[in-house]
GULO-555438 format. One record per residue (C-alpha): x, y, z. Coordinates in steps of 0.25 Angstrom, whole numbers, plus 5000, padded with zeros to 4 digits. Each point is the difference from the previous one (the first is absolute). Example, Ala and Ser with C-alpha at 12.3 -4.5 7.8 and 13.67 -1.06 7.14 Angstrom:
2
<node u="5049" v="4982" w="5031"/>
<node u="5006" v="5014" w="4998"/>
***
This chain:
381
<node u="4499" v="4754" w="4483"/>
<node u="5011" v="4997" w="4991"/>
<node u="5007" v="5011" w="4990"/>
<node u="5011" v="4995" w="4990"/>
<node u="5007" v="5008" w="4989"/>
<node u="5003" v="4991" w="4988"/>
<node u="5011" v="5011" w="4993"/>
<node u="5003" v="4996" w="4985"/>
<node u="5010" v="5009" w="4992"/>
<node u="4994" v="5001" w="4984"/>
<node u="5007" v="4995" w="4992"/>
<node u="5013" v="4998" w="5007"/>
<node u="5011" v="4995" w="4992"/>
<node u="4995" v="5011" w="4990"/>
<node u="5000" v="5011" w="5009"/>
<node u="5013" v="4999" w="5006"/>
<node u="5005" v="4999" w="4985"/>
<node u="4994" v="5015" w="4998"/>
<node u="5006" v="5004" w="5012"/>
<node u="5015" v="4995" w="4994"/>
<node u="4996" v="5004" w="4987"/>
<node u="4989" v="5012" w="5000"/>
<node u="4998" v="4999" w="4985"/>
<node u="4992" v="4988" w="5000"/>
<node u="4989" v="5007" w="5006"/>
<node u="4987" v="4999" w="4992"/>
<node u="5006" v="4989" w="4992"/>
<node u="4996" v="4986" w="4997"/>
<node u="5011" v="4994" w="5010"/>
<node u="5000" v="4985" w="5002"/>
<node u="5010" v="4992" w="5009"/>
<node u="5004" v="4988" w="4998"/>
<node u="5008" v="4990" w="4991"/>
<node u="5005" v="5004" w="4985"/>
<node u="4992" v="4998" w="4989"/>
<node u="5009" v="4998" w="4991"/>
<node u="5004" v="4985" w="5007"/>
<node u="4984" v="4998" w="4999"/>
<node u="5001" v="4995" w="5013"/>
<node u="4996" v="5002" w="5014"/>
<node u="4988" v="5009" w="5006"/>
<node u="4996" v="5014" w="5003"/>
<node u="5004" v="5003" w="5017"/>
<node u="4994" v="5013" w="4998"/>
<node u="4992" v="5012" w="4991"/>
<node u="4997" v="5011" w="5001"/>
<node u="4985" v="5007" w="4998"/>
<node u="5002" v="5003" w="4987"/>
<node u="5005" v="4987" w="4997"/>
<node u="4990" v="4994" w="5006"/>
<node u="4989" v="5007" w="4990"/>
<node u="5006" v="4992" w="4990"/>
<node u="4996" v="4988" w="5005"/>
<node u="5012" v="4997" w="5009"/>
<node u="5000" v="4994" w="5012"/>
<node u="5012" v="4993" w="5011"/>
<node u="5004" v="4986" w="4998"/>
<node u="4995" v="5002" w="4984"/>
<node u="5010" v="4993" w="4992"/>
<node u="5009" v="5010" w="4994"/>
<node u="5000" v="4996" w="4985"/>
<node u="4984" v="5001" w="5002"/>
<node u="5002" v="5015" w="5006"/>
<node u="5008" v="5006" w="4989"/>
<node u="4989" v="4994" w="4990"/>
<node u="4992" v="5010" w="5008"/>
<node u="5008" v="5012" w="5002"/>
<node u="5012" v="4998" w="4991"/>
<node u="5004" v="5015" w="5002"/>
<node u="4999" v="4998" w="5016"/>
<node u="5014" v="5003" w="5008"/>
<node u="5007" v="4985" w="5002"/>
<node u="5009" v="5002" w="5014"/>
<node u="5007" v="4987" w="5007"/>
<node u="5000" v="5009" w="5013"/>
<node u="5007" v="5003" w="5012"/>
<node u="4997" v="4991" w="5010"/>
<node u="5010" v="5004" w="5010"/>
<node u="4992" v="5016" w="4998"/>
<node u="4987" v="4992" w="5003"/>
<node u="5005" v="4995" w="5012"/>
<node u="5005" v="5014" w="5005"/>
<node u="4988" v="5007" w="4997"/>
<node u="4992" v="4989" w="5006"/>
<node u="5009" v="5000" w="5014"/>
<node u="4996" v="5016" w="4999"/>
<node u="4987" v="5000" w="5000"/>
<node u="5000" v="4989" w="5012"/>
<node u="5008" v="5013" w="5008"/>
<node u="4989" v="5009" w="4996"/>
<node u="4989" v="4991" w="5007"/>
<node u="5006" v="4996" w="5012"/>
<node u="5002" v="5016" w="5005"/>
<node u="4983" v="4997" w="4999"/>
<node u="4997" v="4987" w="5005"/>
<node u="5010" v="4990" w="5007"/>
<node u="4992" v="4987" w="4994"/>
<node u="5003" v="4999" w="4986"/>
<node u="4999" v="4986" w="4993"/>
<node u="5009" v="5002" w="4988"/>
<node u="4991" v="4989" w="4989"/>
<node u="5008" v="5003" w="4988"/>
<node u="5011" v="5010" w="4995"/>
<node u="4988" v="5009" w="4997"/>
<node u="4990" v="4996" w="5008"/>
<node u="4999" v="5003" w="5015"/>
<node u="4990" v="4999" w="5012"/>
<node u="4998" v="5010" w="5012"/>
<node u="4991" v="4998" w="5014"/>
<node u="4993" v="5012" w="5001"/>
<node u="4990" v="4992" w="5008"/>
<node u="4995" v="5012" w="5011"/>
<node u="5011" v="5012" w="4997"/>
<node u="4986" v="5009" w="4994"/>
<node u="5002" v="5007" w="5015"/>
<node u="5016" v="5003" w="4995"/>
<node u="4998" v="5002" w="4985"/>
<node u="4985" v="5005" w="4998"/>
<node u="4995" v="4995" w="4986"/>
<node u="5006" v="4988" w="4997"/>
<node u="4996" v="5002" w="4985"/>
<node u="5006" v="5014" w="5001"/>
<node u="5012" v="4994" w="5008"/>
<node u="5001" v="4990" w="4988"/>
<node u="5002" v="5011" w="4990"/>
<node u="5009" v="5007" w="5008"/>
<node u="5010" v="4988" w="5001"/>
<node u="4997" v="5000" w="4982"/>
<node u="5005" v="5013" w="4999"/>
<node u="5012" v="5000" w="5010"/>
<node u="5004" v="4987" w="4991"/>
<node u="4998" v="5006" w="4987"/>
<node u="5005" v="5014" w="5005"/>
<node u="5014" v="4992" w="5005"/>
<node u="5002" v="4989" w="4992"/>
<node u="4994" v="5004" w="4987"/>
<node u="4990" v="4986" w="5002"/>
<node u="4985" v="5000" w="4997"/>
<node u="4992" v="4990" w="5009"/>
<node u="4986" v="4996" w="5000"/>
<node u="4996" v="4998" w="5017"/>
<node u="4988" v="4989" w="5005"/>
<node u="4994" v="5000" w="5013"/>
<node u="4992" v="4991" w="5007"/>
<node u="4997" v="4991" w="5011"/>
<node u="5010" v="4988" w="4996"/>
<node u="5012" v="4998" w="4990"/>
<node u="4990" v="4995" w="4989"/>
<node u="4990" v="5011" w="4999"/>
<node u="5013" v="5009" w="5001"/>
<node u="5007" v="4993" w="4990"/>
<node u="4988" v="4998" w="4989"/>
<node u="4997" v="5016" w="5002"/>
<node u="5014" v="5005" w="4997"/>
<node u="4997" v="4996" w="4986"/>
<node u="4987" v="5005" w="5000"/>
<node u="5003" v="5014" w="4996"/>
<node u="5014" v="4998" w="4993"/>
<node u="5008" v="5010" w="4999"/>
<node u="5002" v="5009" w="5011"/>
<node u="4988" v="4995" w="5007"/>
<node u="4995" v="4999" w="5014"/>
<node u="4987" v="4990" w="5002"/>
<node u="4994" v="4998" w="5014"/>
<node u="4991" v="4991" w="5003"/>
<node u="4994" v="5003" w="5013"/>
<node u="5000" v="4989" w="5010"/>
<node u="4985" v="4991" w="4997"/>
<node u="4999" v="5005" w="4986"/>
<node u="5010" v="4988" w="4994"/>
<node u="4992" v="4992" w="4995"/>
<node u="4991" v="5011" w="4990"/>
<node u="5014" v="5005" w="4997"/>
<node u="5003" v="4987" w="4996"/>
<node u="4988" v="4996" w="4992"/>
<node u="5001" v="5006" w="4987"/>
<node u="5014" v="4997" w="4998"/>
<node u="5005" v="4988" w="4990"/>
<node u="5006" v="4988" w="5006"/>
<node u="5015" v="5006" w="4995"/>
<node u="4998" v="5011" w="5008"/>
<node u="5003" v="4989" w="5014"/>
<node u="5015" v="4997" w="5001"/>
<node u="5004" v="4987" w="4995"/>
<node u="4991" v="4999" w="4988"/>
<node u="5007" v="5002" w="4987"/>
<node u="4994" v="4998" w="4987"/>
<node u="4998" v="4983" w="4999"/>
<node u="4995" v="5001" w="5013"/>
<node u="4989" v="5010" w="4996"/>
<node u="4998" v="4993" w="4987"/>
<node u="4996" v="4987" w="5008"/>
<node u="4992" v="5008" w="5011"/>
<node u="4992" v="5007" w="4988"/>
<node u="4997" v="4987" w="4994"/>
<node u="4991" v="4996" w="5014"/>
<node u="4995" v="5012" w="5000"/>
<node u="5009" v="5009" w="5009"/>
<node u="5003" v="5014" w="4995"/>
<node u="4999" v="5008" w="5011"/>
<node u="5003" v="5000" w="5013"/>
<node u="4986" v="5002" w="5004"/>
<node u="4997" v="4987" w="4993"/>
<node u="5011" v="4994" w="5009"/>
<node u="4996" v="5004" w="5012"/>
<node u="4984" v="4997" w="4997"/>
<node u="5007" v="4985" w="4997"/>
<node u="4999" v="4988" w="5010"/>
<node u="5015" v="5000" w="5008"/>
<node u="4997" v="4984" w="4999"/>
<node u="4999" v="5001" w="4985"/>
<node u="5011" v="5009" w="4998"/>
<node u="5009" v="4987" w="5009"/>
<node u="4994" v="4991" w="4991"/>
<node u="5003" v="5006" w="4987"/>
<node u="5014" v="5006" w="5004"/>
<node u="5006" v="4993" w="5011"/>
<node u="5003" v="5007" w="5013"/>
<node u="5004" v="5013" w="4991"/>
<node u="4983" v="5001" w="4999"/>
<node u="4999" v="5003" w="5014"/>
<node u="5012" v="5010" w="4997"/>
<node u="4992" v="5008" w="4991"/>
<node u="4987" v="5000" w="5007"/>
<node u="5006" v="5006" w="5012"/>
<node u="5007" v="5010" w="4992"/>
<node u="4987" v="5003" w="4991"/>
<node u="4992" v="5001" w="5014"/>
<node u="5010" v="5013" w="5003"/>
<node u="5008" v="4992" w="5009"/>
<node u="5015" v="4999" w="5001"/>
<node u="5012" v="5001" w="5009"/>
<node u="4999" v="5011" w="5009"/>
<node u="5015" v="5002" w="5006"/>
<node u="5013" v="5000" w="4995"/>
<node u="5011" v="4990" w="4999"/>
<node u="5014" v="5005" w="5002"/>
<node u="5013" v="4993" w="4996"/>
<node u="5010" v="4995" w="5012"/>
<node u="5011" v="5010" w="5004"/>
<node u="5011" v="4993" w="4994"/>
<node u="5008" v="5008" w="4987"/>
<node u="5005" v="4988" w="4993"/>
<node u="5005" v="4985" w="4997"/>
<node u="5012" v="4997" w="4997"/>
<node u="5009" v="4988" w="4997"/>
<node u="5015" v="4999" w="4997"/>
<node u="5010" v="4987" w="4995"/>
<node u="5015" v="5002" w="5002"/>
<node u="5006" v="4990" w="4992"/>
<node u="5011" v="4989" w="5005"/>
<node u="5009" v="5005" w="4990"/>
<node u="4999" v="5014" w="4992"/>
<node u="4992" v="4997" w="4986"/>
<node u="4999" v="5005" w="4986"/>
<node u="4992" v="4990" w="4994"/>
<node u="4988" v="5009" w="4996"/>
<node u="4991" v="4987" w="4999"/>
<node u="5003" v="4996" w="5013"/>
<node u="4997" v="5014" w="5006"/>
<node u="4987" v="4999" w="4994"/>
<node u="4995" v="4989" w="5006"/>
<node u="5005" v="5004" w="5012"/>
<node u="4991" v="5013" w="4998"/>
<node u="4989" v="4991" w="4997"/>
<node u="4999" v="4992" w="5013"/>
<node u="5001" v="5013" w="5009"/>
<node u="4990" v="5005" w="4992"/>
<node u="4992" v="4989" w="5003"/>
<node u="5002" v="5001" w="5014"/>
<node u="4997" v="5014" w="5001"/>
<node u="4987" v="5000" w="4990"/>
<node u="4997" v="4988" w="5012"/>
<node u="5000" v="5010" w="5012"/>
<node u="4991" v="5009" w="4991"/>
<node u="4990" v="4993" w="4998"/>
<node u="5001" v="4994" w="5014"/>
<node u="4998" v="5014" w="5004"/>
<node u="4988" v="5001" w="4989"/>
<node u="5008" v="5016" w="4994"/>
<node u="5005" v="5002" w="4989"/>
<node u="5012" v="5007" w="4995"/>
<node u="5003" v="5012" w="4992"/>
<node u="5015" v="5000" w="5002"/>
<node u="5009" v="4992" w="4994"/>
<node u="5016" v="4999" w="5004"/>
<node u="5012" v="4993" w="4998"/>
<node u="5013" v="5001" w="5007"/>
<node u="5014" v="4995" w="4995"/>
<node u="5012" v="4999" w="5009"/>
<node u="5012" v="4997" w="4992"/>
<node u="5013" v="4993" w="5003"/>
<node u="5009" v="5012" w="5002"/>
<node u="4987" v="5004" w="5011"/>
<node u="4996" v="5012" w="4991"/>
<node u="4984" v="4999" w="5002"/>
<node u="4987" v="5006" w="4990"/>
<node u="4985" v="5000" w="5000"/>
<node u="4992" v="5002" w="4989"/>
<node u="4984" v="5001" w="5003"/>
<node u="4989" v="5004" w="4990"/>
<node u="4983" v="5002" w="5004"/>
<node u="4992" v="4990" w="4993"/>
<node u="4984" v="5000" w="5002"/>
<node u="4996" v="4992" w="5014"/>
<node u="5002" v="4985" w="4999"/>
<node u="5003" v="4988" w="5006"/>
<node u="5003" v="4991" w="4988"/>
<node u="5014" v="4992" w="5000"/>
<node u="5001" v="5000" w="4985"/>
<node u="4997" v="5018" w="4998"/>
<node u="5009" v="5002" w="5013"/>
<node u="5010" v="4990" w="4995"/>
<node u="5001" v="5006" w="4987"/>
<node u="5001" v="5015" w="5006"/>
<node u="5012" v="4995" w="5008"/>
<node u="5008" v="4992" w="4990"/>
<node u="4999" v="5011" w="4991"/>
<node u="5004" v="5010" w="5010"/>
<node u="5012" v="4989" w="5002"/>
<node u="5004" v="4999" w="4986"/>
<node u="5001" v="5016" w="4998"/>
<node u="5007" v="5000" w="5013"/>
<node u="5011" v="4989" w="4998"/>
<node u="5009" v="5008" w="4990"/>
<node u="5012" v="4999" w="5008"/>
<node u="5009" v="4986" w="4996"/>
<node u="5002" v="4998" w="5016"/>
<node u="4994" v="4987" w="5006"/>
<node u="4989" v="5002" w="5009"/>
<node u="5001" v="4999" w="5015"/>
<node u="4985" v="5003" w="5004"/>
<node u="4986" v="5000" w="4994"/>
<node u="4988" v="5006" w="5006"/>
<node u="4986" v="5004" w="4996"/>
<node u="4992" v="5009" w="5007"/>
<node u="4985" v="5003" w="5001"/>
<node u="4993" v="5013" w="5005"/>
<node u="4988" v="5009" w="5000"/>
<node u="4991" v="4990" w="5003"/>
<node u="4981" v="5000" w="4998"/>
<node u="4993" v="4989" w="5005"/>
<node u="4995" v="4991" w="4989"/>
<node u="4984" v="4999" w="4999"/>
<node u="4993" v="4992" w="4993"/>
<node u="4986" v="5002" w="5004"/>
<node u="4997" v="5006" w="4988"/>
<node u="5002" v="4989" w="4992"/>
<node u="4988" v="4992" w="4995"/>
<node u="5005" v="4992" w="4989"/>
<node u="5013" v="4993" w="4995"/>
<node u="5009" v="5003" w="4990"/>
<node u="5014" v="4996" w="4996"/>
<node u="5005" v="5013" w="5012"/>
<node u="4991" v="4995" w="5009"/>
<node u="5003" v="4985" w="5000"/>
<node u="5015" v="5002" w="4998"/>
<node u="4997" v="5008" w="5015"/>
<node u="4994" v="4989" w="5004"/>
<node u="5010" v="4990" w="4997"/>
<node u="5013" v="5008" w="5007"/>
<node u="4990" v="5001" w="5012"/>
<node u="4999" v="4985" w="4999"/>
<node u="5014" v="4999" w="4998"/>
<node u="5002" v="5010" w="5013"/>
<node u="4991" v="4989" w="5010"/>
<node u="5007" v="4987" w="4995"/>
<node u="5013" v="5006" w="5004"/>
<node u="4995" v="5005" w="5013"/>
<node u="4994" v="4986" w="5002"/>
<node u="5012" v="4992" w="4995"/>
<node u="5011" v="5010" w="4999"/>
<node u="5006" v="5006" w="4989"/>
<node u="5007" v="4992" w="4993"/>
<node u="4989" v="4992" w="4999"/>
<node u="4995" v="5004" w="4987"/>
<node u="5007" v="5011" w="4989"/>
<node u="4995" v="5011" w="4989"/>
<node u="5008" v="4997" w="4988"/>
<node u="5005" v="5012" w="4992"/>
<node u="4992" v="5002" w="4988"/>
***
């Protein structure tokens, strides 16, 4: 019998901002784009802001209309990564088997550990208290027989909740939950399911798997299985490889920024190709510059986990432009990726623009693997 924990840091970005600035406590805080520009989205918002109807991924312009008195922050992503690493280090003293699903989500396998820790519900409370006392970060924990149940239950009683779904009670627990409680089902998918008469996970579970497959393709089968309490029982772990990098030494020292950026673009394509071959995402992008007088500098930036060439190149080229301050020719330029997490797409049921782009990038990777890297190129726009 498996026992999987899913630990979800509550309003993580906001919680970190409050550790950095306690005056933000008990106030509606929104991390994301600047509402003055009217573009971009909400990355995270406090529970006080959610009372105004705000939620993550909401257009920042709409958020500002609903909550004009909120405190809008651009965010400190390097700090988020630092706190995330601290949480992982703390969890490692409890379990050697940890899968970091995202910057603020962790799966832990405690199968067969009752004799060691006693009541796993009480043990979850100990972990929760440990993180709150040592890092001042609230979290919610879901416990179940597989990753799907653990993840859904961690969201059941937020914030600072603990929900334990006893083995054999999965279908009963899920039955009355709305369809959007299932990971991967967003607003548009919810509307589509509702038009077909599916309002709860119990409705999906009671339906025919064949019907769902006919209506939704392979995603219909995934929905049916998850609504019936099934899911992956084992954690996934990234390779021990710590980084991916590529460098280019110019045949003649180069001062032309456009040419240097063109080389950086090609190097980015190569590291991203390797990233997708490993099925990883990176959250740390670094560049390396060596001048003609052999002075060498590096610059790094922490970002949200991604394997997208454009996001990684935009990060790298901005680092280069800020770092290239000397009017001395460049001898070498390199790009370095680190802090990997496994990319998982099983929680996606329907295509959106982001998902289509991921499919395209993976198709490019397959073509290059079969016909050579130079067989296809990705544009800069």
